[in-house]
C-alpha positions in Angstrom: -14.5 23.6 -24.2 -17.7 22.5 -22.5 -17.4 19.0 -23.9 -13.8 18.8 -22.5 -15.0 19.9 -19.1 -17.8 17.3 -19.3 -15.3 14.6 -20.1 -13.1 15.7 -17.2 -16.0 15.7 -14.8 -17.1 12.3 -15.9 -13.6 10.8 -15.5 -13.4 12.3 -12.0 -16.8 10.9 -11.1 -15.7 7.4 -12.2 -12.5 7.6 -10.2 -14.4 8.8 -7.1 -17.1 6.1 -7.2 -14.8 3.2 -8.0 -12.0 3.5 -5.5 -8.8 1.6 -5.6 -9.2 -2.0 -4.6 -5.8 -3.1 -3.4 -2.1 -2.2 -3.7 0.5 -4.2 -1.9 3.9 -3.4 -3.4 6.2 -1.4 -1.1 4.6 -2.7 2.0 1.0 -1.7 1.2 2.0 1.6 -0.6 1.7 1.7 -4.4 5.0 1.7 -6.2 3.8 4.6 -8.3 0.7 6.5 -9.4 1.9 8.1 -12.6 2.0 5.6 -15.5 5.3 7.2 -16.8 6.8 6.8 -13.3 5.5 3.2 -13.1 7.6 2.5 -16.1 10.6 3.8 -14.2 9.9 1.6 -11.1 8.1 4.6 -9.5 11.1 7.0 -9.7 10.5 10.6 -10.8 10.6 12.9 -7.8 13.1 15.1 -9.7 11.5 14.4 -13.2 7.7 14.8 -13.4 6.0 13.8 -16.6 2.2 14.0 -16.1 -0.5 15.1 -13.8 -0.5 12.0 -11.6 3.1 13.0 -10.7 1.7 15.1 -7.9 1.4 11.8 -5.9 5.2 11.8 -5.9 6.1 15.5 -6.1 3.6 18.4 -6.3 6.4 20.7 -7.4 6.4 19.0 -10.8 2.8 20.1 -11.8 3.7 23.6 -13.0 5.9 22.1 -15.7 3.1 20.0 -17.2 1.0 22.8 -18.7 -2.7 22.6 -19.0 -3.7 19.0 -19.6 -5.5 16.0 -18.3 -4.6 12.3 -17.9 -7.0 9.4 -17.4 -6.3 5.7 -17.1 -6.4 2.5 -15.2 -4.2 -0.3 -14.0 -4.9 -4.0 -13.8 -3.1 -5.3 -10.8 -2.7 -9.0 -10.0 -1.2 -10.1 -6.7 -0.7 -13.9 -6.1 -0.7 -14.5 -2.3 -0.5 -17.7 -0.3 0.7 -19.1 3.1 1.9 -22.5 4.2 2.4 -24.0 7.6 4.5 -27.0 8.6 4.9 -28.7 11.9 2.7 -28.7 14.9 0.1 -28.8 16.3 1.6 -29.1 19.8 0.4 -28.6 23.3 2.8 -25.8 24.1 1.4 -22.6 25.7 2.4 -19.2 24.5 3.2 -16.7 27.2 2.3 -16.6 30.8 -1.4 -15.9 30.0 -1.8 -18.4 27.2 -3.3 -19.4 24.9 -2.2 -23.0 24.6 -1.3 -24.1 21.0 -3.1 -22.3 18.2 -1.9 -24.0 15.1 -2.5 -23.3 11.4 -3.6 -26.5 9.7 -2.7 -30.0 10.6 1.1 -29.7 10.2 1.3 -29.6 6.4 -1.0 -26.9 5.0 -0.9 -24.5 2.0 -3.7 -22.1 1.1 -3.9 -19.6 -1.8 -5.8 -16.3 -1.4 -8.8 -15.6 -3.7 -9.2 -12.4 -5.7 -6.2 -12.2 -7.9 -7.1 -9.2 -10.2 -8.1 -5.7 -9.5 -8.9 -2.7 -11.8 -7.7 0.6 -10.4 -8.6 3.9 -12.2 -6.7 7.2 -12.0 -7.3 10.7 -13.1 -5.3 13.9 -13.2 -6.0 17.5 -14.4 -3.8 20.6 -14.4 -4.6 24.2 -15.4 -2.0 26.9 -15.8 -3.1 30.1 -13.9 -0.3 32.1 -15.6 3.1 31.4 -17.0 4.5 30.7 -13.5 1.8 28.9 -11.6 -0.8 26.1 -11.9 -3.5 24.4 -10.0 -4.5 20.7 -10.5 -6.4 17.7 -9.1 -5.1 14.2 -9.0 -7.2 11.2 -8.0 -5.4 7.9 -7.3 -5.1 4.9 -5.1 -2.2 5.1 -2.7 -2.3 1.8 -0.9 -4.2 -1.2 0.4 -4.2 -4.9 1.1 -6.6 -7.7 0.3 -6.8 -11.4 1.2 -9.5 -14.0 1.2 -8.7 -17.5 2.3 -11.6 -19.8 1.8 -9.7 -23.0 2.8 -7.6 -24.0 5.7 -8.2 -25.0 9.2 -7.0 -24.2 12.7 -6.2 -26.5 15.6 -6.5 -25.5 19.3 -5.2 -27.4 22.3 -7.4 -26.9 25.2 -5.6 -27.9 28.4 -7.1 -29.2 31.7 -9.4 -28.4 33.4 -10.8 -28.3 29.8 -11.0 -31.4 27.7 -7.1 -31.7 27.4 -7.5 -32.4 23.7 -6.9 -30.9 20.3 -10.0 -29.3 18.6 -10.0 -28.5 14.9 -12.2 -25.9 13.1 -12.6 -24.9 9.5 -10.9 -21.7 8.3 -7.4 -20.3 8.5 -8.1 -19.0 12.0 -10.9 -21.4 12.9 -13.7 -19.1 11.9 -14.5 -19.9 8.3 -13.3 -17.7 5.4 -10.6 -15.3 6.7 -9.2 -12.1 5.2 -9.1 -8.4 5.1 -9.8 -5.7 2.5 -8.2 -2.3 2.8 -8.5 0.4 0.1 -7.0 3.9 0.2 -8.2 6.7 -2.2 -6.4 10.1 -2.4 -7.9 13.3 -3.9 -5.0 15.7 -4.2 -5.5 19.4 -5.0 -2.1 20.9 -6.0 -0.8 24.4 -6.3 2.6 24.6 -7.9 4.7 27.7 -8.7 8.0 28.4 -10.5 10.7 30.0 -8.4 12.9 30.6 -11.4 13.2 29.3 -15.0 14.7 26.0 -13.5 13.1 25.5 -10.1 9.6 25.2 -8.5 7.8 24.3 -5.4 4.4 22.8 -4.8 1.9 21.8 -2.1 -1.0 19.4 -2.3 -4.0 19.4 0.0 -5.1 15.8 0.4 -8.5 14.3 1.1 -7.9 10.7 2.1 -10.6 8.0 2.2 -10.2 4.4 3.4 -12.5 1.4 3.4 -11.8 -1.7 5.5 -13.3 -5.1 6.2 -12.1 -8.1 8.2 -13.6 -11.5 8.5 -12.9 -14.9 10.0 -11.2 -13.6 13.2 -13.7 -14.6 15.9 -11.2 -17.0 17.4 -9.4 -13.9 18.7 -12.4 -12.7 20.7 -10.8 -13.4 24.1 -8.0 -11.1 23.1 -10.2 -8.1 22.1 -11.3 -5.2 24.2 -14.4 -4.9 22.0 -15.4 -8.3 20.6 -18.5 -6.9 18.9 -16.3 -4.8 16.7 -13.6 -7.3 16.0 -14.6 -9.1 12.8 -17.4 -9.7 10.2 -18.8 -6.2 10.3 -18.8 -5.6 6.6 -17.0 -2.5 5.2 -16.3 0.5 7.4 -14.9 3.8 6.2 -12.4 6.4 7.5 -11.5 9.9 6.3 -8.7 12.4 6.9 -6.9 15.4 5.5 -3.2 16.0 5.0 -0.6 17.8 2.9 2.3 16.9 0.6 5.2 19.4 0.0 7.6 19.3 -2.8 10.6 21.0 -4.5 12.3 20.5 -7.9 15.3 22.3 -9.4 17.7 21.9 -12.3 20.9 22.6 -10.4 23.2 22.3 -13.5 22.4 21.7 -17.2 20.6 18.4 -17.5 21.0 17.5 -13.8 17.9 17.8 -11.6 17.1 17.4 -7.9 13.8 16.8 -6.2 12.4 16.2 -2.7 8.9 15.6 -1.3 7.5 15.0 2.1 4.1 14.0 3.4 3.5 14.1 7.2 1.4 11.4 8.9 -2.3 11.8 8.0 -4.6 11.4 11.1 -7.6 9.4 10.0 -11.0 9.0 11.7 -11.3 5.6 13.5 -12.8 2.5 12.1 -15.5 2.3 14.7 -16.7 -1.1 13.4 -13.2 -2.5 14.0 -12.4 -0.8 17.3 -11.8 -4.2 18.8 -9.2 -5.1 16.1 -6.9 -2.2 15.5 -4.9 -0.7 18.3 -6.1 2.6 19.9 -9.8 1.8 19.4 -9.7 1.3 15.6 -7.2 4.0 14.7 -5.5 3.4 11.3 -3.6 6.5 10.2 -1.5 6.9 7.0 2.2 7.0 7.8 4.5 9.8 7.0 6.8 9.3 4.0 9.4 11.3 2.1 11.3 10.9 -1.2 14.6 12.4 -2.4 15.9 11.9 -5.9 17.9 13.1 -9.0 17.7 12.8 -12.7 20.4 13.2 -15.3 20.2 13.7 -19.1 22.4 11.2 -20.9 23.3 11.4 -24.6 20.9 13.2 -26.9 17.6 11.5 -25.9 18.1 9.6 -22.6 17.4 10.3 -18.9 18.5 8.4 -15.8 16.4 8.8 -12.7 17.0 7.6 -9.1 14.8 8.0 -6.0 15.2 7.0 -2.4 11.9 6.7 -0.6 11.3 6.2 3.1 7.9 5.0 4.5 7.5 5.2 8.2 5.1 2.4 9.0 6.1 2.7 12.7 4.1 5.9 12.8 0.9 3.7 13.0 0.4 1.6 16.1 -2.1 -0.8 14.4 0.5 -1.6 11.7 3.7 -1.6 13.8 2.8 -3.0 17.2 4.1 -6.5 17.6 1.8 -9.5 17.8 3.5 -10.6 21.0 1.7 -7.9 22.8 -1.3 -10.2 22.8 0.6 -12.8 24.8 2.4 -10.5 27.2 0.0 -7.6 27.8 -3.4 -9.1 27.4 -5.3 -11.5 29.7 -7.6 -13.7 27.5 -9.6 -14.7 30.6 -10.8 -11.2 31.1 -10.0 -9.5 27.8 -8.1 -6.8 29.6 -4.7 -5.3 29.2 -3.1 -2.6 27.0 -1.9 -5.3 24.6 -5.3 -6.6 23.7 -6.7 -6.0 20.2 -8.2 -2.5 20.2 -6.1 -1.5 23.3 -3.7 1.4 23.6 -0.8 -1.0 22.9 -2.9 -3.6 21.0 -1.1 -6.3 19.1 -0.7 -5.6 15.4 1.2 -6.6 12.3 4.7 -5.7 13.6 5.7 -3.9 10.4 9.0 -1.9 10.4 9.9 1.3 8.5 11.3 0.7 5.0 13.5 2.4 2.5 13.1 1.9 -1.2 15.7 2.6 -3.9 14.2 3.2 -7.3 16.2 3.4 -10.5 15.0 4.0 -14.1 16.3 4.8 -17.6 14.2 6.5 -20.3 15.1 7.2 -23.9 13.3 8.5 -27.0 13.1 7.2 -30.6 10.9 9.2 -32.9 7.4 9.4 -31.5 8.1 6.7 -28.9 9.6 7.2 -25.4 10.8 3.9 -23.8 11.3 3.2 -20.1 12.8 0.5 -17.9 13.2 0.4 -14.1 14.1 -1.6 -11.0 13.5 -1.0 -7.3 14.7 -2.7 -4.2 13.2 -2.2 -0.7 13.6 -3.3 2.8 11.4 -6.1 4.1 8.7 -4.6 6.3 7.6 -7.9 8.0 10.0 -9.5 10.5 10.1 -13.3 10.7 8.5 -13.1 14.2 5.3 -11.6 12.7 4.2 -14.2 10.2 1.0 -15.3 12.0 -1.1 -12.1 11.8 0.5 -11.2 8.5 -1.3 -14.1 6.8 -3.9 -11.4 6.5 -1.6 -8.8 5.0 1.5 -10.5 3.4 3.1 -7.3 2.0 6.4 -9.1 1.6 7.6 -7.7 -1.8 11.1 -6.4 -2.1 11.8 -6.0 -5.8 10.0 -4.6 -8.8 11.1 -4.8 -12.5 9.3 -2.5 -14.8 8.9 -1.5 -18.5 6.9 1.2 -20.2 6.5 3.5 -23.2 4.7 6.6 -24.4 3.4 6.9 -28.0 2.9 10.4 -29.3 -0.5 10.5 -31.1 -0.4 14.2 -32.0 1.1 17.4 -30.8 -1.6 17.5 -28.1 -2.1 13.8 -27.1 -0.3 10.6 -26.3 -0.9 7.2 -24.7 1.2 5.7 -21.9 1.8 2.1 -21.0 3.6 0.4 -18.1 4.1 -3.2 -17.0 5.4 -4.4 -13.6 6.6 -7.7 -12.4 7.5 -8.3 -8.7 9.4 -11.6 -8.3 8.2 -14.1 -5.8 9.3 -13.2 -2.2 8.7 -15.0 1.0 9.1 -14.6 4.7 9.0 -17.5 7.1 9.1 -17.8 10.9 7.9 -19.5 14.0 4.2 -19.4 14.8 4.1 -17.3 18.0 1.2 -19.3 19.3 2.8 -22.7 18.6 6.6 -22.9 18.7 6.5 -26.3 16.9 5.2 -24.8 13.7 6.8 -22.7 10.9 4.7 -20.4 8.8 5.7 -19.0 5.4 4.1 -16.1 3.6 4.7 -15.7 -0.2 3.6 -13.4 -2.9 4.4 -12.3 -6.5 2.8 -9.5 -8.5 2.0 -8.3 -12.0 0.5 -5.1 -13.2 -0.4 -3.5 -16.5 -1.2 0.3 -16.6 -2.5 2.5 -19.3 -3.3 6.2 -19.6 -4.4 8.7 -22.2 -3.4 12.3 -21.9 -4.5 15.5 -23.7 -3.1 19.0 -23.6 -5.6 21.8 -23.4 
């Protein structure tokens, strides 16, 4: 038993010291934490299968018994932007600026960093026949870009030189990009209400890391230019809860629901001149409702509907146009300036995601397929700033399986492909230019589990 505990402690330490690098599937939320649920396109709020399922529904933990799961995912997002048209000498808004164009009128740049290793760990212990307590460590979301190429062109009107000036870098300040990672440590208590229903609650410790670079051209639009860009990684912490319920409401037909209120995070002080409300970057509320139904002798159909409320977070949802309508770049004042109470942001909207999956068993193997479809979080009017965070994905196609190794252990595998999706729109700082954001994604996930 001591050796088992040592293995568990070691796995937890690895997960804690090697936080998730990036997820950018449903907006910037992961499409699933549990490898079994990943094979079902993230569905499973009514049908939990391992100790990472607490990320979806804490009520499912009490049905897992005493066990642990440890694994990792290799995630590969392919991101790029292109810009056509411009540069022009048109001015944006009554307070400028005049013509900020991406490239020379025909530009395409790929982001670096196309593979990320993301560990996960879960442990559950039955307290008695009807209750359990467990710990799950997983990456919930993130975004990452690094554009080493590109250039930006500015038109400086009289009484300046009255000419176009071009500088290296996507935004005219060298290599540009962001790196956001989110790590959740979730401690879950789950209890049976009857032989066919349960409830659960997770206490969450959330940790974020963030870095931005290559944004010095926006200095006139920042309330705190010293804390706008190129300040290395800063961190943010917060605590929250997730509540869940599961029930088999008729033989073979199950219902589940889970809700997580917004998590108030400490501010990114080193980026108080970038994110609205002095560097505030909270984790938005979200909820999921779903069902599962046994089919035939060995099959299960699952369906989830998830809502992510990105509009909870001003830094994420405030429109970019606030920079041109509520910020004076001559004095760096106004509520719409970067870092201000109404500071311009990424303009993301709330999204709903429908997740569907089918699972069936043949001998020692359990097979899974899944498909999900989501709303688009990024409006066409918000393409400029979202070069940094092109979370445009709308569809996921998944496959997975579990192989039983013994009565106490098994291995799980899942693969995900998100087809190429793009959003295009007018550059808000140069109406003569169209910008397109594009991304496709791949993921392979693996876990080993052992019952205690």
